[in-house]
mmCIF file of the N, C-alpha and C atoms, coordinates in Angstrom:
data_MODEL
# 
_entry.id   MODEL 
# 
loop_
_atom_site.group_PDB 
_atom_site.id 
_atom_site.type_symbol 
_atom_site.label_atom_id 
_atom_site.label_alt_id 
_atom_site.label_comp_id 
_atom_site.label_asym_id 
_atom_site.label_entity_id 
_atom_site.label_seq_id 
_atom_site.pdbx_PDB_ins_code 
_atom_site.Cartn_x 
_atom_site.Cartn_y 
_atom_site.Cartn_z 
_atom_site.occupancy 
_atom_site.B_iso_or_equiv 
_atom_site.pdbx_formal_charge 
_atom_site.auth_seq_id 
_atom_site.auth_comp_id 
_atom_site.auth_asym_id 
_atom_site.auth_atom_id 
_atom_site.pdbx_PDB_model_num 
ATOM 1   N N  . MET A 1 1  ? 93.654  132.484 97.316  1.00 0.00 ? 1  MET A N  1 
ATOM 2   C CA . MET A 1 1  ? 94.291  132.062 98.557  1.00 0.00 ? 1  MET A CA 1 
ATOM 3   C C  . MET A 1 1  ? 93.926  130.624 98.905  1.00 0.00 ? 1  MET A C  1 
ATOM 4   N N  . GLU A 1 2  ? 92.719  130.207 98.523  1.00 0.00 ? 2  GLU A N  1 
ATOM 5   C CA . GLU A 1 2  ? 92.282  128.842 98.830  1.00 0.00 ? 2  GLU A CA 1 
ATOM 6   C C  . GLU A 1 2  ? 93.149  127.804 98.135  1.00 0.00 ? 2  GLU A C  1 
ATOM 7   N N  . PHE A 1 3  ? 93.530  128.049 96.875  1.00 0.00 ? 3  PHE A N  1 
ATOM 8   C CA . PHE A 1 3  ? 94.368  127.104 96.152  1.00 0.00 ? 3  PHE A CA 1 
ATOM 9   C C  . PHE A 1 3  ? 95.718  126.940 96.834  1.00 0.00 ? 3  PHE A C  1 
ATOM 10  N N  . GLN A 1 4  ? 96.285  128.038 97.308  1.00 0.00 ? 4  GLN A N  1 
ATOM 11  C CA . GLN A 1 4  ? 97.586  127.977 97.964  1.00 0.00 ? 4  GLN A CA 1 
ATOM 12  C C  . GLN A 1 4  ? 97.499  127.148 99.255  1.00 0.00 ? 4  GLN A C  1 
ATOM 13  N N  . ARG A 1 5  ? 96.456  127.297 100.022 1.00 0.00 ? 5  ARG A N  1 
ATOM 14  C CA . ARG A 1 5  ? 96.284  126.535 101.252 1.00 0.00 ? 5  ARG A CA 1 
ATOM 15  C C  . ARG A 1 5  ? 96.163  125.041 100.940 1.00 0.00 ? 5  ARG A C  1 
ATOM 16  N N  . PHE A 1 6  ? 95.397  124.713 99.901  1.00 0.00 ? 6  PHE A N  1 
ATOM 17  C CA . PHE A 1 6  ? 95.240  123.323 99.488  1.00 0.00 ? 6  PHE A CA 1 
ATOM 18  C C  . PHE A 1 6  ? 96.577  122.745 99.034  1.00 0.00 ? 6  PHE A C  1 
ATOM 19  N N  . ALA A 1 7  ? 97.331  123.507 98.269  1.00 0.00 ? 7  ALA A N  1 
ATOM 20  C CA . ALA A 1 7  ? 98.632  123.041 97.778  1.00 0.00 ? 7  ALA A CA 1 
ATOM 21  C C  . ALA A 1 7  ? 99.607  122.827 98.927  1.00 0.00 ? 7  ALA A C  1 
ATOM 22  N N  . LEU A 1 8  ? 99.639  123.737 99.873  1.00 0.00 ? 8  LEU A N  1 
ATOM 23  C CA . LEU A 1 8  ? 100.544 123.594 101.014 1.00 0.00 ? 8  LEU A CA 1 
ATOM 24  C C  . LEU A 1 8  ? 100.145 122.422 101.908 1.00 0.00 ? 8  LEU A C  1 
ATOM 25  N N  . THR A 1 9  ? 98.847  122.229 102.105 1.00 0.00 ? 9  THR A N  1 
ATOM 26  C CA . THR A 1 9  ? 98.382  121.086 102.891 1.00 0.00 ? 9  THR A CA 1 
ATOM 27  C C  . THR A 1 9  ? 98.736  119.779 102.193 1.00 0.00 ? 9  THR A C  1 
ATOM 28  N N  . SER A 1 10 ? 98.560  119.734 100.887 1.00 0.00 ? 10 SER A N  1 
ATOM 29  C CA . SER A 1 10 ? 98.915  118.534 100.125 1.00 0.00 ? 10 SER A CA 1 
ATOM 30  C C  . SER A 1 10 ? 100.399 118.244 100.213 1.00 0.00 ? 10 SER A C  1 
ATOM 31  N N  . LEU A 1 11 ? 101.209 119.265 100.134 1.00 0.00 ? 11 LEU A N  1 
ATOM 32  C CA . LEU A 1 11 ? 102.657 119.098 100.245 1.00 0.00 ? 11 LEU A CA 1 
ATOM 33  C C  . LEU A 1 11 ? 103.049 118.594 101.633 1.00 0.00 ? 11 LEU A C  1 
ATOM 34  N N  . LEU A 1 12 ? 102.419 119.116 102.656 1.00 0.00 ? 12 LEU A N  1 
ATOM 35  C CA . LEU A 1 12 ? 102.702 118.673 104.023 1.00 0.00 ? 12 LEU A CA 1 
ATOM 36  C C  . LEU A 1 12 ? 102.322 117.209 104.219 1.00 0.00 ? 12 LEU A C  1 
ATOM 37  N N  . ILE A 1 13 ? 101.179 116.818 103.709 1.00 0.00 ? 13 ILE A N  1 
ATOM 38  C CA . ILE A 1 13 ? 100.743 115.419 103.815 1.00 0.00 ? 13 ILE A CA 1 
ATOM 39  C C  . ILE A 1 13 ? 101.698 114.511 103.040 1.00 0.00 ? 13 ILE A C  1 
ATOM 40  N N  . GLN A 1 14 ? 102.093 114.922 101.850 1.00 0.00 ? 14 GLN A N  1 
ATOM 41  C CA . GLN A 1 14 ? 103.015 114.125 101.045 1.00 0.00 ? 14 GLN A CA 1 
ATOM 42  C C  . GLN A 1 14 ? 104.367 113.979 101.738 1.00 0.00 ? 14 GLN A C  1 
ATOM 43  N N  . ALA A 1 15 ? 104.840 115.045 102.340 1.00 0.00 ? 15 ALA A N  1 
ATOM 44  C CA . ALA A 1 15 ? 106.140 114.982 103.010 1.00 0.00 ? 15 ALA A CA 1 
ATOM 45  C C  . ALA A 1 15 ? 106.088 114.130 104.268 1.00 0.00 ? 15 ALA A C  1 
ATOM 46  N N  . SER A 1 16 ? 105.012 114.237 105.033 1.00 0.00 ? 16 SER A N  1 
ATOM 47  C CA . SER A 1 16 ? 104.954 113.489 106.286 1.00 0.00 ? 16 SER A CA 1 
ATOM 48  C C  . SER A 1 16 ? 104.519 112.045 106.076 1.00 0.00 ? 16 SER A C  1 
ATOM 49  N N  . ALA A 1 17 ? 103.437 111.819 105.391 1.00 0.00 ? 17 ALA A N  1 
ATOM 50  C CA . ALA A 1 17 ? 102.939 110.444 105.205 1.00 0.00 ? 17 ALA A CA 1 
ATOM 51  C C  . ALA A 1 17 ? 103.666 109.759 104.059 1.00 0.00 ? 17 ALA A C  1 
ATOM 52  N N  . GLY A 1 18 ? 103.785 110.440 102.949 1.00 0.00 ? 18 GLY A N  1 
ATOM 53  C CA . GLY A 1 18 ? 104.366 109.825 101.765 1.00 0.00 ? 18 GLY A CA 1 
ATOM 54  C C  . GLY A 1 18 ? 105.840 109.541 101.871 1.00 0.00 ? 18 GLY A C  1 
ATOM 55  N N  . ALA A 1 19 ? 106.567 110.408 102.498 1.00 0.00 ? 19 ALA A N  1 
ATOM 56  C CA . ALA A 1 19 ? 108.016 110.204 102.585 1.00 0.00 ? 19 ALA A CA 1 
ATOM 57  C C  . ALA A 1 19 ? 108.424 109.634 103.936 1.00 0.00 ? 19 ALA A C  1 
ATOM 58  N N  . PHE A 1 20 ? 108.179 110.355 104.979 1.00 0.00 ? 20 PHE A N  1 
ATOM 59  C CA . PHE A 1 20 ? 108.685 109.962 106.296 1.00 0.00 ? 20 PHE A CA 1 
ATOM 60  C C  . PHE A 1 20 ? 108.089 108.647 106.789 1.00 0.00 ? 20 PHE A C  1 
ATOM 61  N N  . ALA A 1 21 ? 106.774 108.577 106.871 1.00 0.00 ? 21 ALA A N  1 
ATOM 62  C CA . ALA A 1 21 ? 106.125 107.391 107.448 1.00 0.00 ? 21 ALA A CA 1 
ATOM 63  C C  . ALA A 1 21 ? 106.326 106.151 106.585 1.00 0.00 ? 21 ALA A C  1 
ATOM 64  N N  . SER A 1 22 ? 106.240 106.299 105.270 1.00 0.00 ? 22 SER A N  1 
ATOM 65  C CA . SER A 1 22 ? 106.391 105.129 104.413 1.00 0.00 ? 22 SER A CA 1 
ATOM 66  C C  . SER A 1 22 ? 107.815 104.584 104.450 1.00 0.00 ? 22 SER A C  1 
ATOM 67  N N  . TYR A 1 23 ? 108.817 105.449 104.446 1.00 0.00 ? 23 TYR A N  1 
ATOM 68  C CA . TYR A 1 23 ? 110.198 104.961 104.524 1.00 0.00 ? 23 TYR A CA 1 
ATOM 69  C C  . TYR A 1 23 ? 110.500 104.377 105.896 1.00 0.00 ? 23 TYR A C  1 
ATOM 70  N N  . LEU A 1 24 ? 109.938 104.948 106.924 1.00 0.00 ? 24 LEU A N  1 
ATOM 71  C CA . LEU A 1 24 ? 110.120 104.405 108.265 1.00 0.00 ? 24 LEU A CA 1 
ATOM 72  C C  . LEU A 1 24 ? 109.520 102.999 108.347 1.00 0.00 ? 24 LEU A C  1 
ATOM 73  N N  . ALA A 1 25 ? 108.321 102.821 107.827 1.00 0.00 ? 25 ALA A N  1 
ATOM 74  C CA . ALA A 1 25 ? 107.687 101.495 107.813 1.00 0.00 ? 25 ALA A CA 1 
ATOM 75  C C  . ALA A 1 25 ? 108.471 100.524 106.936 1.00 0.00 ? 25 ALA A C  1 
ATOM 76  N N  . TRP A 1 26 ? 108.946 101.006 105.799 1.00 0.00 ? 26 TRP A N  1 
ATOM 77  C CA . TRP A 1 26 ? 109.710 100.148 104.890 1.00 0.00 ? 26 TRP A CA 1 
ATOM 78  C C  . TRP A 1 26 ? 111.000 99.657  105.557 1.00 0.00 ? 26 TRP A C  1 
ATOM 79  N N  . MET A 1 27 ? 111.710 100.522 106.223 1.00 0.00 ? 27 MET A N  1 
ATOM 80  C CA . MET A 1 27 ? 112.951 100.116 106.899 1.00 0.00 ? 27 MET A CA 1 
ATOM 81  C C  . MET A 1 27 ? 112.652 99.167  108.061 1.00 0.00 ? 27 MET A C  1 
ATOM 82  N N  . TRP A 1 28 ? 111.554 99.383  108.759 1.00 0.00 ? 28 TRP A N  1 
ATOM 83  C CA . TRP A 1 28 ? 111.168 98.484  109.836 1.00 0.00 ? 28 TRP A CA 1 
ATOM 84  C C  . TRP A 1 28 ? 110.886 97.092  109.277 1.00 0.00 ? 28 TRP A C  1 
ATOM 85  N N  . LEU A 1 29 ? 110.157 97.030  108.169 1.00 0.00 ? 29 LEU A N  1 
ATOM 86  C CA . LEU A 1 29 ? 109.856 95.748  107.539 1.00 0.00 ? 29 LEU A CA 1 
ATOM 87  C C  . LEU A 1 29 ? 111.120 95.053  107.042 1.00 0.00 ? 29 LEU A C  1 
ATOM 88  N N  . LEU A 1 30 ? 112.030 95.808  106.438 1.00 0.00 ? 30 LEU A N  1 
ATOM 89  C CA . LEU A 1 30 ? 113.274 95.215  105.945 1.00 0.00 ? 30 LEU A CA 1 
ATOM 90  C C  . LEU A 1 30 ? 114.136 94.662  107.076 1.00 0.00 ? 30 LEU A C  1 
ATOM 91  N N  . GLY A 1 31 ? 114.013 95.238  108.250 1.00 0.00 ? 31 GLY A N  1 
ATOM 92  C CA . GLY A 1 31 ? 114.764 94.737  109.397 1.00 0.00 ? 31 GLY A CA 1 
ATOM 93  C C  . GLY A 1 31 ? 114.196 93.449  109.963 1.00 0.00 ? 31 GLY A C  1 
ATOM 94  N N  . ARG A 1 32 ? 112.971 93.112  109.620 1.00 0.00 ? 32 ARG A N  1 
ATOM 95  C CA . ARG A 1 32 ? 112.313 91.948  110.208 1.00 0.00 ? 32 ARG A CA 1 
ATOM 96  C C  . ARG A 1 32 ? 111.974 90.837  109.220 1.00 0.00 ? 32 ARG A C  1 
ATOM 97  N N  . TYR A 1 33 ? 111.910 91.160  107.941 1.00 0.00 ? 33 TYR A N  1 
ATOM 98  C CA . TYR A 1 33 ? 111.524 90.179  106.935 1.00 0.00 ? 33 TYR A CA 1 
ATOM 99  C C  . TYR A 1 33 ? 112.512 90.230  105.776 1.00 0.00 ? 33 TYR A C  1 
ATOM 100 N N  . PRO A 1 34 ? 112.651 89.130  105.034 1.00 0.00 ? 34 PRO A N  1 
ATOM 101 C CA . PRO A 1 34 ? 113.551 89.151  103.870 1.00 0.00 ? 34 PRO A CA 1 
ATOM 102 C C  . PRO A 1 34 ? 113.032 90.100  102.778 1.00 0.00 ? 34 PRO A C  1 
ATOM 103 N N  . ALA A 1 35 ? 113.950 90.768  102.137 1.00 0.00 ? 35 ALA A N  1 
ATOM 104 C CA . ALA A 1 35 ? 113.577 91.734  101.099 1.00 0.00 ? 35 ALA A CA 1 
ATOM 105 C C  . ALA A 1 35 ? 112.822 91.064  99.956  1.00 0.00 ? 35 ALA A C  1 
ATOM 106 N N  . THR A 1 36 ? 113.121 89.803  99.678  1.00 0.00 ? 36 THR A N  1 
ATOM 107 C CA . THR A 1 36 ? 112.432 89.113  98.589  1.00 0.00 ? 36 THR A CA 1 
ATOM 108 C C  . THR A 1 36 ? 110.955 88.909  98.892  1.00 0.00 ? 36 THR A C  1 
ATOM 109 N N  . LYS A 1 37 ? 110.602 88.814  100.149 1.00 0.00 ? 37 LYS A N  1 
ATOM 110 C CA . LYS A 1 37 ? 109.198 88.617  100.520 1.00 0.00 ? 37 LYS A CA 1 
ATOM 111 C C  . LYS A 1 37 ? 108.399 89.915  100.515 1.00 0.00 ? 37 LYS A C  1 
ATOM 112 N N  . ILE A 1 38 ? 109.018 91.021  100.887 1.00 0.00 ? 38 ILE A N  1 
ATOM 113 C CA . ILE A 1 38 ? 108.267 92.275  100.974 1.00 0.00 ? 38 ILE A CA 1 
ATOM 114 C C  . ILE A 1 38 ? 108.453 93.176  99.760  1.00 0.00 ? 38 ILE A C  1 
ATOM 115 N N  . GLY A 1 39 ? 109.383 92.818  98.885  1.00 0.00 ? 39 GLY A N  1 
ATOM 116 C CA . GLY A 1 39 ? 109.639 93.647  97.702  1.00 0.00 ? 39 GLY A CA 1 
ATOM 117 C C  . GLY A 1 39 ? 108.434 93.795  96.801  1.00 0.00 ? 39 GLY A C  1 
ATOM 118 N N  . THR A 1 40 ? 107.631 92.753  96.706  1.00 0.00 ? 40 THR A N  1 
ATOM 119 C CA . THR A 1 40 ? 106.468 92.820  95.819  1.00 0.00 ? 40 THR A CA 1 
ATOM 120 C C  . THR A 1 40 ? 105.406 93.797  96.319  1.00 0.00 ? 40 THR A C  1 
ATOM 121 N N  . PHE A 1 41 ? 105.440 94.129  97.583  1.00 0.00 ? 41 PHE A N  1 
ATOM 122 C CA . PHE A 1 41 ? 104.445 95.060  98.110  1.00 0.00 ? 41 PHE A CA 1 
ATOM 123 C C  . PHE A 1 41 ? 104.677 96.498  97.644  1.00 0.00 ? 41 PHE A C  1 
ATOM 124 N N  . ALA A 1 42 ? 105.812 96.741  97.006  1.00 0.00 ? 42 ALA A N  1 
ATOM 125 C CA . ALA A 1 42 ? 106.025 98.047  96.392  1.00 0.00 ? 42 ALA A CA 1 
ATOM 126 C C  . ALA A 1 42 ? 105.018 98.280  95.267  1.00 0.00 ? 42 ALA A C  1 
ATOM 127 N N  . PHE A 1 43 ? 104.465 97.184  94.735  1.00 0.00 ? 43 PHE A N  1 
ATOM 128 C CA . PHE A 1 43 ? 103.462 97.306  93.681  1.00 0.00 ? 43 PHE A CA 1 
ATOM 129 C C  . PHE A 1 43 ? 102.108 97.774  94.218  1.00 0.00 ? 43 PHE A C  1 
ATOM 130 N N  . LEU A 1 44 ? 102.006 97.983  95.517  1.00 0.00 ? 44 LEU A N  1 
ATOM 131 C CA . LEU A 1 44 ? 100.787 98.557  96.084  1.00 0.00 ? 44 LEU A CA 1 
ATOM 132 C C  . LEU A 1 44 ? 100.718 100.073 95.899  1.00 0.00 ? 44 LEU A C  1 
ATOM 133 N N  . THR A 1 45 ? 101.775 100.670 95.379  1.00 0.00 ? 45 THR A N  1 
ATOM 134 C CA . THR A 1 45 ? 101.803 102.115 95.155  1.00 0.00 ? 45 THR A CA 1 
ATOM 135 C C  . THR A 1 45 ? 100.613 102.595 94.332  1.00 0.00 ? 45 THR A C  1 
ATOM 136 N N  . PRO A 1 46 ? 100.260 101.940 93.203  1.00 0.00 ? 46 PRO A N  1 
ATOM 137 C CA . PRO A 1 46 ? 99.098  102.433 92.456  1.00 0.00 ? 46 PRO A CA 1 
ATOM 138 C C  . PRO A 1 46 ? 97.788  102.311 93.235  1.00 0.00 ? 46 PRO A C  1 
ATOM 139 N N  . VAL A 1 47 ? 97.698  101.327 94.106  1.00 0.00 ? 47 VAL A N  1 
ATOM 140 C CA . VAL A 1 47 ? 96.484  101.171 94.913  1.00 0.00 ? 47 VAL A CA 1 
ATOM 141 C C  . VAL A 1 47 ? 96.316  102.378 95.829  1.00 0.00 ? 47 VAL A C  1 
ATOM 142 N N  . PHE A 1 48 ? 97.388  102.721 96.539  1.00 0.00 ? 48 PHE A N  1 
ATOM 143 C CA . PHE A 1 48 ? 97.323  103.885 97.432  1.00 0.00 ? 48 PHE A CA 1 
ATOM 144 C C  . PHE A 1 48 ? 97.147  105.182 96.648  1.00 0.00 ? 48 PHE A C  1 
ATOM 145 N N  . ALA A 1 49 ? 97.764  105.284 95.475  1.00 0.00 ? 49 ALA A N  1 
ATOM 146 C CA . ALA A 1 49 ? 97.596  106.482 94.653  1.00 0.00 ? 49 ALA A CA 1 
ATOM 147 C C  . ALA A 1 49 ? 96.139  106.657 94.242  1.00 0.00 ? 49 ALA A C  1 
ATOM 148 N N  . LEU A 1 50 ? 95.487  105.567 93.882  1.00 0.00 ? 50 LEU A N  1 
ATOM 149 C CA . LEU A 1 50 ? 94.083  105.655 93.496  1.00 0.00 ? 50 LEU A CA 1 
ATOM 150 C C  . LEU A 1 50 ? 93.203  106.027 94.685  1.00 0.00 ? 50 LEU A C  1 
ATOM 151 N N  . ILE A 1 51 ? 93.465  105.412 95.830  1.00 0.00 ? 51 ILE A N  1 
ATOM 152 C CA . ILE A 1 51 ? 92.661  105.701 97.026  1.00 0.00 ? 51 ILE A CA 1 
ATOM 153 C C  . ILE A 1 51 ? 92.800  107.167 97.426  1.00 0.00 ? 51 ILE A C  1 
ATOM 154 N N  . PHE A 1 52 ? 94.049  107.641 97.548  1.00 0.00 ? 52 PHE A N  1 
ATOM 155 C CA . PHE A 1 52 ? 94.247  109.021 97.975  1.00 0.00 ? 52 PHE A CA 1 
ATOM 156 C C  . PHE A 1 52 ? 93.835  110.022 96.900  1.00 0.00 ? 52 PHE A C  1 
ATOM 157 N N  . GLY A 1 53 ? 94.015  109.671 95.633  1.00 0.00 ? 53 GLY A N  1 
ATOM 158 C CA . GLY A 1 53 ? 93.557  110.553 94.561  1.00 0.00 ? 53 GLY A CA 1 
ATOM 159 C C  . GLY A 1 53 ? 92.045  110.710 94.572  1.00 0.00 ? 53 GLY A C  1 
ATOM 160 N N  . SER A 1 54 ? 91.376  109.628 94.879  1.00 0.00 ? 54 SER A N  1 
ATOM 161 C CA . SER A 1 54 ? 89.911  109.675 94.941  1.00 0.00 ? 54 SER A CA 1 
ATOM 162 C C  . SER A 1 54 ? 89.432  110.448 96.161  1.00 0.00 ? 54 SER A C  1 
ATOM 163 N N  . LEU A 1 55 ? 90.022  110.149 97.317  1.00 0.00 ? 55 LEU A N  1 
ATOM 164 C CA . LEU A 1 55 ? 89.569  110.793 98.551  1.00 0.00 ? 55 LEU A CA 1 
ATOM 165 C C  . LEU A 1 55 ? 90.008  112.252 98.653  1.00 0.00 ? 55 LEU A C  1 
ATOM 166 N N  . TRP A 1 56 ? 91.244  112.526 98.346  1.00 0.00 ? 56 TRP A N  1 
ATOM 167 C CA . TRP A 1 56 ? 91.798  113.861 98.560  1.00 0.00 ? 56 TRP A CA 1 
ATOM 168 C C  . TRP A 1 56 ? 91.502  114.805 97.401  1.00 0.00 ? 56 TRP A C  1 
ATOM 169 N N  . LEU A 1 57 ? 91.624  114.288 96.160  1.00 0.00 ? 57 LEU A N  1 
ATOM 170 C CA . LEU A 1 57 ? 91.462  115.159 94.997  1.00 0.00 ? 57 LEU A CA 1 
ATOM 171 C C  . LEU A 1 57 ? 90.114  115.010 94.305  1.00 0.00 ? 57 LEU A C  1 
ATOM 172 N N  . GLY A 1 58 ? 89.328  114.025 94.739  1.00 0.00 ? 58 GLY A N  1 
ATOM 173 C CA . GLY A 1 58 ? 88.016  113.829 94.141  1.00 0.00 ? 58 GLY A CA 1 
ATOM 174 C C  . GLY A 1 58 ? 88.061  113.245 92.741  1.00 0.00 ? 58 GLY A C  1 
ATOM 175 N N  . GLU A 1 59 ? 89.119  112.505 92.412  1.00 0.00 ? 59 GLU A N  1 
ATOM 176 C CA . GLU A 1 59 ? 89.228  111.900 91.094  1.00 0.00 ? 59 GLU A CA 1 
ATOM 177 C C  . GLU A 1 59 ? 88.235  110.748 90.954  1.00 0.00 ? 59 GLU A C  1 
ATOM 178 N N  . ALA A 1 60 ? 87.792  110.524 89.746  1.00 0.00 ? 60 ALA A N  1 
ATOM 179 C CA . ALA A 1 60 ? 86.806  109.478 89.481  1.00 0.00 ? 60 ALA A CA 1 
ATOM 180 C C  . ALA A 1 60 ? 87.464  108.097 89.521  1.00 0.00 ? 60 ALA A C  1 
ATOM 181 N N  . VAL A 1 61 ? 86.750  107.140 90.090  1.00 0.00 ? 61 VAL A N  1 
ATOM 182 C CA . VAL A 1 61 ? 87.201  105.753 90.104  1.00 0.00 ? 61 VAL A CA 1 
ATOM 183 C C  . VAL A 1 61 ? 86.316  104.996 89.120  1.00 0.00 ? 61 VAL A C  1 
ATOM 184 N N  . THR A 1 62 ? 86.918  104.556 88.027  1.00 0.00 ? 62 THR A N  1 
ATOM 185 C CA . THR A 1 62 ? 86.163  103.880 86.982  1.00 0.00 ? 62 THR A CA 1 
ATOM 186 C C  . THR A 1 62 ? 86.295  102.363 87.113  1.00 0.00 ? 62 THR A C  1 
ATOM 187 N N  . LEU A 1 63 ? 85.469  101.664 86.377  1.00 0.00 ? 63 LEU A N  1 
ATOM 188 C CA . LEU A 1 63 ? 85.528  100.205 86.387  1.00 0.00 ? 63 LEU A CA 1 
ATOM 189 C C  . LEU A 1 63 ? 86.870  99.701  85.855  1.00 0.00 ? 63 LEU A C  1 
ATOM 190 N N  . SER A 1 64 ? 87.422  100.383 84.868  1.00 0.00 ? 64 SER A N  1 
ATOM 191 C CA . SER A 1 64 ? 88.715  99.948  84.332  1.00 0.00 ? 64 SER A CA 1 
ATOM 192 C C  . SER A 1 64 ? 89.825  100.124 85.370  1.00 0.00 ? 64 SER A C  1 
ATOM 193 N N  . LEU A 1 65 ? 89.761  101.181 86.170  1.00 0.00 ? 65 LEU A N  1 
ATOM 194 C CA . LEU A 1 65 ? 90.745  101.353 87.241  1.00 0.00 ? 65 LEU A CA 1 
ATOM 195 C C  . LEU A 1 65 ? 90.598  100.268 88.305  1.00 0.00 ? 65 LEU A C  1 
ATOM 196 N N  . LEU A 1 66 ? 89.373  99.951  88.663  1.00 0.00 ? 66 LEU A N  1 
ATOM 197 C CA . LEU A 1 66 ? 89.150  98.887  89.637  1.00 0.00 ? 66 LEU A CA 1 
ATOM 198 C C  . LEU A 1 66 ? 89.630  97.539  89.102  1.00 0.00 ? 66 LEU A C  1 
ATOM 199 N N  . GLY A 1 67 ? 89.431  97.303  87.813  1.00 0.00 ? 67 GLY A N  1 
ATOM 200 C CA . GLY A 1 67 ? 89.936  96.087  87.196  1.00 0.00 ? 67 GLY A CA 1 
ATOM 201 C C  . GLY A 1 67 ? 91.454  96.027  87.218  1.00 0.00 ? 67 GLY A C  1 
ATOM 202 N N  . ALA A 1 68 ? 92.075  97.165  86.946  1.00 0.00 ? 68 ALA A N  1 
ATOM 203 C CA . ALA A 1 68 ? 93.538  97.216  86.989  1.00 0.00 ? 68 ALA A CA 1 
ATOM 204 C C  . ALA A 1 68 ? 94.050  96.965  88.407  1.00 0.00 ? 68 ALA A C  1 
ATOM 205 N N  . LEU A 1 69 ? 93.374  97.518  89.396  1.00 0.00 ? 69 LEU A N  1 
ATOM 206 C CA . LEU A 1 69 ? 93.782  97.276  90.784  1.00 0.00 ? 69 LEU A CA 1 
ATOM 207 C C  . LEU A 1 69 ? 93.596  95.819  91.170  1.00 0.00 ? 69 LEU A C  1 
ATOM 208 N N  . ALA A 1 70 ? 92.547  95.200  90.658  1.00 0.00 ? 70 ALA A N  1 
ATOM 209 C CA . ALA A 1 70 ? 92.337  93.771  90.910  1.00 0.00 ? 70 ALA A CA 1 
ATOM 210 C C  . ALA A 1 70 ? 93.485  92.961  90.308  1.00 0.00 ? 70 ALA A C  1 
ATOM 211 N N  . MET A 1 71 ? 93.947  93.348  89.123  1.00 0.00 ? 71 MET A N  1 
ATOM 212 C CA . MET A 1 71 ? 95.072  92.642  88.503  1.00 0.00 ? 71 MET A CA 1 
ATOM 213 C C  . MET A 1 71 ? 96.360  92.833  89.302  1.00 0.00 ? 71 MET A C  1 
ATOM 214 N N  . VAL A 1 72 ? 96.551  94.020  89.872  1.00 0.00 ? 72 VAL A N  1 
ATOM 215 C CA . VAL A 1 72 ? 97.702  94.249  90.743  1.00 0.00 ? 72 VAL A CA 1 
ATOM 216 C C  . VAL A 1 72 ? 97.627  93.301  91.941  1.00 0.00 ? 72 VAL A C  1 
ATOM 217 N N  . GLY A 1 73 ? 96.451  93.196  92.542  1.00 0.00 ? 73 GLY A N  1 
ATOM 218 C CA . GLY A 1 73 ? 96.261  92.292  93.676  1.00 0.00 ? 73 GLY A CA 1 
ATOM 219 C C  . GLY A 1 73 ? 96.536  90.840  93.317  1.00 0.00 ? 73 GLY A C  1 
ATOM 220 N N  . VAL A 1 74 ? 96.053  90.408  92.149  1.00 0.00 ? 74 VAL A N  1 
ATOM 221 C CA . VAL A 1 74 ? 96.295  89.036  91.703  1.00 0.00 ? 74 VAL A CA 1 
ATOM 222 C C  . VAL A 1 74 ? 97.786  88.817  91.469  1.00 0.00 ? 74 VAL A C  1 
ATOM 223 N N  . GLY A 1 75 ? 98.444  89.795  90.892  1.00 0.00 ? 75 GLY A N  1 
ATOM 224 C CA . GLY A 1 75 ? 99.889  89.679  90.672  1.00 0.00 ? 75 GLY A CA 1 
ATOM 225 C C  . GLY A 1 75 ? 100.657 89.539  91.975  1.00 0.00 ? 75 GLY A C  1 
ATOM 226 N N  . ILE A 1 76 ? 100.310 90.330  92.971  1.00 0.00 ? 76 ILE A N  1 
ATOM 227 C CA . ILE A 1 76 ? 100.975 90.237  94.273  1.00 0.00 ? 76 ILE A CA 1 
ATOM 228 C C  . ILE A 1 76 ? 100.705 88.877  94.901  1.00 0.00 ? 76 ILE A C  1 
ATOM 229 N N  . ALA A 1 77 ? 99.474  88.393  94.797  1.00 0.00 ? 77 ALA A N  1 
ATOM 230 C CA . ALA A 1 77 ? 99.135  87.086  95.353  1.00 0.00 ? 77 ALA A CA 1 
ATOM 231 C C  . ALA A 1 77 ? 99.913  85.975  94.649  1.00 0.00 ? 77 ALA A C  1 
ATOM 232 N N  . LEU A 1 78 ? 100.040 86.065  93.330  1.00 0.00 ? 78 LEU A N  1 
ATOM 233 C CA . LEU A 1 78 ? 100.768 85.032  92.595  1.00 0.00 ? 78 LEU A CA 1 
ATOM 234 C C  . LEU A 1 78 ? 102.251 85.026  92.941  1.00 0.00 ? 78 LEU A C  1 
ATOM 235 N N  . VAL A 1 79 ? 102.831 86.194  93.080  1.00 0.00 ? 79 VAL A N  1 
ATOM 236 C CA . VAL A 1 79 ? 104.258 86.271  93.412  1.00 0.00 ? 79 VAL A CA 1 
ATOM 237 C C  . VAL A 1 79 ? 104.527 85.722  94.804  1.00 0.00 ? 79 VAL A C  1 
ATOM 238 N N  . ASN A 1 80 ? 103.613 85.958  95.724  1.00 0.00 ? 80 ASN A N  1 
ATOM 239 C CA . ASN A 1 80 ? 103.815 85.502  97.106  1.00 0.00 ? 80 ASN A CA 1 
ATOM 240 C C  . ASN A 1 80 ? 103.291 84.094  97.367  1.00 0.00 ? 80 ASN A C  1 
ATOM 241 N N  . LYS A 1 81 ? 102.705 83.463  96.361  1.00 0.00 ? 81 LYS A N  1 
ATOM 242 C CA . LYS A 1 81 ? 102.174 82.110  96.522  1.00 0.00 ? 81 LYS A CA 1 
ATOM 243 C C  . LYS A 1 81 ? 103.323 81.121  96.761  1.00 0.00 ? 81 LYS A C  1 
ATOM 244 N N  . ARG A 1 82 ? 103.126 80.242  97.702  1.00 0.00 ? 82 ARG A N  1 
ATOM 245 C CA . ARG A 1 82 ? 104.146 79.238  97.981  1.00 0.00 ? 82 ARG A CA 1 
ATOM 246 C C  . ARG A 1 82 ? 104.166 78.195  96.868  1.00 0.00 ? 82 ARG A C  1 
ATOM 247 N N  . LYS A 1 83 ? 105.365 77.755  96.555  1.00 0.00 ? 83 LYS A N  1 
ATOM 248 C CA . LYS A 1 83 ? 105.514 76.712  95.546  1.00 0.00 ? 83 LYS A CA 1 
ATOM 249 C C  . LYS A 1 83 ? 105.106 75.378  96.123  1.00 0.00 ? 83 LYS A C  1 
ATOM 250 N N  . SER A 1 84 ? 104.395 74.608  95.315  1.00 0.00 ? 84 SER A N  1 
ATOM 251 C CA . SER A 1 84 ? 104.038 73.263  95.793  1.00 0.00 ? 84 SER A CA 1 
ATOM 252 C C  . SER A 1 84 ? 105.209 72.328  95.516  1.00 0.00 ? 84 SER A C  1 
ATOM 253 N N  . ALA A 1 85 ? 105.472 71.468  96.475  1.00 0.00 ? 85 ALA A N  1 
ATOM 254 C CA . ALA A 1 85 ? 106.626 70.573  96.367  1.00 0.00 ? 85 ALA A CA 1 
ATOM 255 C C  . ALA A 1 85 ? 106.373 69.465  95.467  1.00 0.00 ? 85 ALA A C  1 
# 
């Protein structure tokens, strides 16, 4: 019975936070900022997946995962960097 409760709670969290809240925030951002500026933030998905996987499921966070997340951060920073004239 414990597994079923955990699965149902996970599904509820995924439906409310993962679907409803994220799409609501995404549409709010698209209404206020150009899509080209906020599109790169979709690459934050692996960051949130690692955080929630670690906190909720107890998955291990290794140095290679942290390195990969650092590369994601550098990529987002490079894409959003202003061009020098």
